[in-house]
C-alpha positions in Angstrom: -186.4 3.3 -79.7 -189.6 2.8 -81.6 -189.5 2.0 -85.4 -191.5 3.9 -87.4 -192.2 3.4 -90.9 -194.1 5.7 -93.3 -194.8 6.1 -96.5 -197.2 8.4 -98.9 -199.8 6.9 -101.1 -198.3 8.4 -103.9 -195.9 7.6 -106.8 -195.2 11.4 -107.6 -191.5 12.3 -107.4 -193.1 15.6 -105.9 -195.7 14.1 -103.6 -196.9 16.6 -101.0 -198.4 13.6 -99.3 -194.5 12.5 -98.6 -193.9 15.8 -97.9 -196.0 15.8 -95.1 -195.5 12.1 -94.0 -191.5 13.2 -94.0 -192.3 16.5 -91.6 -194.6 14.4 -89.5 -192.3 11.7 -88.8 -189.8 14.4 -87.6 -192.0 15.5 -84.8 -191.8 12.3 -83.2 -189.2 11.8 -80.1 -186.8 9.0 -79.8 -187.8 7.1 -83.0 -186.0 5.5 -85.9 -187.6 6.4 -89.2 -187.8 4.5 -92.2 -189.8 6.4 -95.3 -190.8 4.2 -97.7 -191.1 5.0 -101.6 -194.0 3.6 -103.5 -191.6 3.8 -106.7 -189.3 1.5 -105.1 -192.4 -0.8 -105.0 -193.6 -1.1 -108.8 -194.9 -4.2 -109.8 -197.9 -5.7 -112.4 -201.4 -4.6 -111.9 -203.0 -7.2 -109.9 -204.9 -9.9 -111.6 -205.9 -13.3 -110.3 -204.5 -14.6 -113.5 -201.1 -13.0 -112.9 -201.2 -14.4 -109.6 -202.0 -17.8 -110.5 -199.0 -17.7 -113.4 -196.6 -15.8 -111.5 -197.2 -16.1 -107.8 -196.3 -12.9 -105.8 -194.2 -10.4 -106.7 -191.0 -9.8 -104.6 -191.6 -6.3 -104.1 -195.0 -7.2 -102.4 -193.5 -9.8 -100.4 -190.8 -6.9 -99.1 -193.3 -4.1 -98.9 -195.2 -6.5 -96.3 -192.0 -7.4 -94.5 -191.3 -3.8 -93.8 -194.6 -3.2 -92.4 -193.9 -6.4 -90.3 -190.7 -4.6 -88.6 -192.6 -1.3 -87.7 -193.8 -0.3 -84.1 -196.1 2.8 -86.0 -196.8 3.3 -89.3 -197.1 6.9 -90.6 -199.0 6.9 -93.9 -200.1 9.9 -95.7 -202.6 9.1 -98.8 -203.1 11.1 -101.8 -206.7 11.3 -103.2 -207.2 10.5 -106.7 -210.9 11.1 -107.9 -212.1 10.5 -104.2 -210.1 7.5 -103.6 -206.8 5.8 -103.3 -203.9 6.9 -106.0 -203.4 3.5 -108.3 -200.0 3.2 -107.2 -200.7 2.5 -103.6 -204.3 0.5 -104.4 -201.7 -2.3 -106.4 -199.6 -2.5 -103.6 -202.7 -2.8 -101.1 -204.0 -5.4 -103.5 -200.9 -7.8 -103.8 -200.1 -7.7 -99.9 -203.6 -8.6 -99.3 -203.5 -11.4 -100.9 -200.3 -12.5 -99.4 -201.7 -11.7 -95.8 -205.1 -10.3 -95.7 -204.2 -8.8 -92.5 -201.8 -6.3 -94.2 -201.0 -4.1 -91.4 -200.4 -6.9 -89.1 -202.0 -5.1 -85.8 -199.6 -2.1 -86.4 -200.9 1.4 -84.6 -200.9 3.9 -87.8 -201.1 7.4 -87.8 -203.0 8.1 -91.1 -203.1 11.4 -92.6 -203.8 13.0 -96.0 -203.6 16.5 -97.8 -204.4 17.9 -100.9 -204.2 21.1 -102.5 -207.7 21.8 -102.0 -209.8 22.5 -99.1 -210.7 19.3 -98.1 -207.5 17.8 -97.5 -207.9 14.4 -98.7 -211.0 13.8 -96.6 -212.4 11.1 -99.2 -209.9 8.9 -99.2 -209.5 9.5 -95.3 -213.0 8.1 -95.1 -212.3 5.3 -97.2 -209.1 4.0 -95.6 -210.9 4.6 -91.9 -213.4 2.3 -92.7 -211.1 -0.2 -94.9 -207.5 -0.2 -93.1 -208.9 -1.9 -89.8 -210.1 -4.7 -91.7 -206.7 -5.3 -92.8 -205.9 -5.3 -89.2 -204.3 -1.3 -88.7 -205.1 0.1 -85.4 -205.9 3.6 -86.4 -204.5 5.7 -83.3 -204.8 9.0 -85.0 -206.2 11.1 -88.3 -205.2 14.3 -89.6 -205.9 15.8 -92.8 -204.1 19.0 -93.9 -206.2 21.5 -96.1 -204.9 23.6 -99.1 -201.3 22.2 -98.8 -199.8 25.1 -100.8 -201.3 27.6 -97.8 -200.5 25.7 -95.2 -197.1 24.0 -95.6 -194.0 25.1 -96.5 -190.7 23.0 -97.7 -188.5 24.5 -94.9 -190.8 25.3 -92.1 -193.3 22.3 -92.2 -197.0 23.4 -91.3 -197.4 27.0 -91.4 -200.9 27.2 -89.8 -200.5 27.1 -86.1 -203.6 25.6 -85.2 -202.9 22.8 -87.7 -199.5 22.6 -86.7 -200.8 22.3 -83.0 -203.3 19.6 -84.2 -200.7 17.4 -85.8 -198.4 17.7 -82.7 -201.0 16.9 -80.2 -202.0 13.8 -81.9 -198.6 12.9 -82.1 -197.9 13.3 -78.5 -201.0 11.2 -77.8 -199.5 8.1 -79.4 
């Protein structure tokens, strides 16, 4: 049984990306899933001065350790002004100082959603370029546009074409 570590790149308590990542992980067969909440990894904003003064925050070490336990990472990024959320970027900044190969050669299903029709496509483009430099092996990419029109809390993805696309990606991993 493979272990999946999943998280949304958002600190919102009502994160639509957390809803998507939770739903997506439910579609995997024969997997042990652990969903991380970025709110459990709040730490000071990264700066080299803070690193020199205090070293690495324990929470950054713990987050990096969780990634190391995974066979597969499932990540759904929130898009804030066309880029990562501050909460996610801060964790990435700290963990990449501990280990530049933050994602530790793990396979990754990379996703995003947004209320808009572009479905977080800007942040996905940034991540597709950046994450391999941090040693992620991106094995699938999925964007869910217009979250409020295409997702239901009880049913998951309601658009059959989009649901089929996600299932096809998951089955190929």
